[in-house]
N, C-alpha and C positions, 0 to 999 in steps of 0.2 A: 504493500500500500504506500508507494512513493508518490510524491507530488512535485510537479514542475511548475513553479509559481511565476515563471516568465519565459514564454516561448514565442517565437515568430514563425508560425506554421507555414505562412505563405512563402517564407524564405527557403523552406525545404524544397519546394517545387522548383524554385529558381536554381537550385543546386543539384537537380536531377533526382531528388528523392520524392516519394509519394507520401504526403502527409496522412492520407486516408489509410494506407496500408500500415504505416507506422502506428497511428492511433488505434486502429483496429486490433493489431497484434498486442499492443500494450494493454489495452483494456480487457482483452480476452485473457491476459495473464494476471489480471488483478491490479493493474496500475490505478493509483488513487485519483488523479485528476491533473488537468493542465489549464493554465490561464494563458490564453492566446492574446498577444499584444499587437496593436497596429500603431504605426507612426503617422497615419493619415486617417481622417474620419470618413472618407468617401466610401470605403469598403466595409464599414462596420456591419451593415445589414447583410451584405452578401456573404461575409465570413460566418456570421451566425447561422444563416440559412445553409451554407455549404456543410457545416459540421453539426447540423441539428440532430443527426442520428446518434451523437455521442453526448449523453446527458452530463458527463463529468468534464466537459470542456466549457470553460467560462471565458469571458471576453472583456477587454479594455481597449480604449482608444484615446489617443492624444496627438499633439502636434510636436514632433521632434524638432529641434532648432535648426532646420535647414534654412538656407538663405531665402527661398521663396516664401516660406511660412513666416519668417521674421519680417520680410519686407511688406507682406500683405496680412499682417497679424490680426487686424480688426475683422477682416472678411473671413479669415481662416478660423478664428475662434468662434465666430457666428456659425460657420459651417459645422464645426465640432458640436456646438450646442444643439443645433438642429438635428444632427445625426443621433446624438445621445437621447434627445427628447423623443425622436421617432421610435427608438427601441423601448424607452421607458413606457411609452404609450401603446406598446404592441404586445403580442403573445409571448415575445421573447424577453420581457422586462427582467425576469429573474436571471437571465444569462449574462447581463451586464454587471460587472462587479467593481469597476474602478475607472477613473480618468487617468490616462497616461499610456505610454510613458511620455514625459516632457521634462524639460529642465535646461541645464547649461552644459555645453561641451566646448571647453577651451583648447582641447586637442584639435578640434575641427574648426572652430571659429576664432577669429582674432586677427590682428595685423600680420600679414604675411602667410596666413593659413589658407587652406583650400576653401573653407566655408565663408560665412559672412563676416565682415569686419564691423558690423553694427552690433556691438556688444550691449549698448543701451537698449536696442530693439530686442535682442535676445532675452535680456532680463525682463523687459516689459511683456514679452510673449509668455514667459513663465508665470509672471504675476497675474496675467489675465486668466490663465488656466487654473491657477490656485483659486482665484475669485469665482470662477465658474464651478469648480468642484464644491466650494462652500455653498453656492447657490443651489446646486443640484443634489447636495448631501451625498457626495461620493468620496471614497478614499482616493488617494493619489499615488501614482507610481513615478518616483523621481529619478531622472537620469542626471548624473553629475560626474563629469570627467575633467580633471585638472581645474576644478573650480569650487573647491570645498568651502572656502571663505565666503565667496559670493552666494553660493547655494544656501549656506547657513543663514546669512544675513536676510535673504529673501524669505526663507521659511519662517524666521522669527517675526517678520512683519505680517504673517498670515497665521495666527494661532488658531487653535480649535479645529484643525484639519488633521485627520488621521492619514497615515500613508506609510510607504516604504521607500527607502533609498536602495534602489536595486543595483545589482552587479557592483557591490561596494568595492572601491579601489583605493581607499585611504587608510590611515593608520588608526591605532586604538583611540587616540585622543579625539579624532574626528568622529569615530563611532560613538564615543561617549557624548559628544556634542549633539549629534542627531538623536541619540537615545534620550537625552535630557529634554529634548523638545517633543518627545512622545512618539518618534518614528520607529518603525521596524527596520531591520537591516537584513539585506538579502545577499547571499554569496553565490557566485556562478562557477563555471568550470575552471576559471583561472585560480581558484582556491587550491587546486591540485598541483599547480606548477611548482617546480623546485625553487624558483627564484621569487616565490610569493610569500616570503616570511612575514612581511608587513601586514598583509591582509589575513594571513593565517593567525597572527597574534591578535588581530582585531576580532576574529571569529571566536576566540576563546573568552572574550570579555562580554560578549553580547548575552544578556539574560535569555534563558530558554524560551520564555514566553514572548520574546521580541525578535525571534530568528526566523528567517525564511531561506529556502534554497531553490536554485533555478539552474537552467542551462543557458538562457539567453540565446537559444538555438536560432539560426544555424551557426552562430558565432561561438568562439571560446570553447571548443571541444576539450573536455577534460582528459588528463592522462588516464589511460593509455591510448586515447583516440586523437591526440593532437595531430593537426594537419588534415583532418576529415571534417566534413560538415557535421555539426552537433545536431542531435535530435533528442526529444524528451526522455527517451530511455536511458541516455547517458547520464541523467541526473543521479543515477545510482552511485557513480564515482564521486560526485560531490557530497552525497550523504556519507559515504565511507570515509572521506577525508575529514568532513566536519565531525563525525563521530569519533574518529581517532584523536583529533585535536581537543575535543571536549570530554574525553575519557568516558564515553558512553557507547551504546551500540545503535545500529541503524534502526532497529525496531522501535526503541524508545524515542529516537530522534524523529522518526516518521510520525509517530503518534502525537508528539508535541507540535510538529509542523502542521498537522491536520487541524489541531485546535487553534493554532495561530491564524491559519487561513480563515477559519470560521469567525474568529474574533475580528480580524481586520476587514475582510471582504464580505462577510455575511453569507458565505456559501459553504456547503458541506459536500 
């Protein structure tokens, strides 16, 4: 009964894998559940319809900080709101569990980078989605890369919102900062990498009731699958590494993650 709390199922198909075959095989073997994440709102309804046969797949949608979304943030956030409201007012309402992922990425954005140089616009896009999450009473899935300080400053301005900092990539002190604000922390396949001592240390200080685990597939395939497209079944390796670091076993960890998913996202 393992759970992948952050997967991009559409990305599997782009890498030559069949997400339906993978999901079908996993659920037939007793897999606990998957949260499928979109970086754009326009495919939210079609994704839910496509995977409707799998009751244990839930969905989230947000605006990743791409240049076009930053430049057209008012229109894009309105599109996101409309897409979410269309689901909340449909037979699929219970399948929608969060807003996100969204946030800051200063590995991609910034002066001299491949992405947008409009960092003020990037921050505003994040703040607009936090305000929308509060309006719609949804938890958030936060993306933060090379932007810990800025992310924390923005989240502090928007209290009383529950959420998770996914694919955590910072040290223990930043984990404590986000935990102190009430956020969950999620670790992905890079937790298994031999040069990942910093995030491995962070994993050891996260309280059990604030921990989530994910693949972020098709990215960050865990050891021993590095170099391949990741898929939700590979989350087992993340559980094994987290259990080792936390001096527990996979079964107890899976039971705790199940309760944490229920507490944060309201799904079982």
